N, C-alpha and C positions, 0 to 999 in steps of 0.2 A: 649592680648591673642587671638590666632586664634581659630575659632570655627571648630569643626569637622563636615565636610559636607558629610561624608561617608554615613550615613543613608539616607540623602536626595537624594543623587545620585542614590542609589540602591533600593529605595522604588518602582520604576516602574518595576523592574525585577520580574517575577513570581517565586514563591518558588518551586512549584511542576509542574509536567507535567500532563496534563489532557488527553493525547492521549489514555491511557488505562483505563480511568474511566468508570464506569458502564453506564454513559449516553453518551459515546463517539460514540456508534453505533446507531445513531438515524435513525429510519425508517420514521417517519413522525412527524409533529408538529401540535398541535391543533390550529386552526385559531384564536380563540378569546383569549384564555388564554396564548398561546405560550408554553404550556407544551409539552415536548418531549415524544415520545413513542418509546421504544426499539422494535426491531424485536422479533418475537415469539421465534426464536432460542436463543436470548440473555436472554429472560425470562426463558426459560427452563434451560439454563446454570446456571442462578442465583438460581433457585429452587434446582437444583441438588447440587450446592455448599452448600446451606443452609442445605439441608437434610443430606449431608455427614458430616457436621461439628457440628451437634447437639449432645448433650450429651445423 
């Protein structure tokens, strides 16, 4: 019986695109921890989005 190798072949392919993710617009990176910081513009956009979508 032949094994199905489909899963093994396609495990390396990314499932989603990260181009439009919240962390895609990186302004700077903290040197020790490697944590990224978005620009002030992106932070304001995120706050406006949250405020507009609250109940």
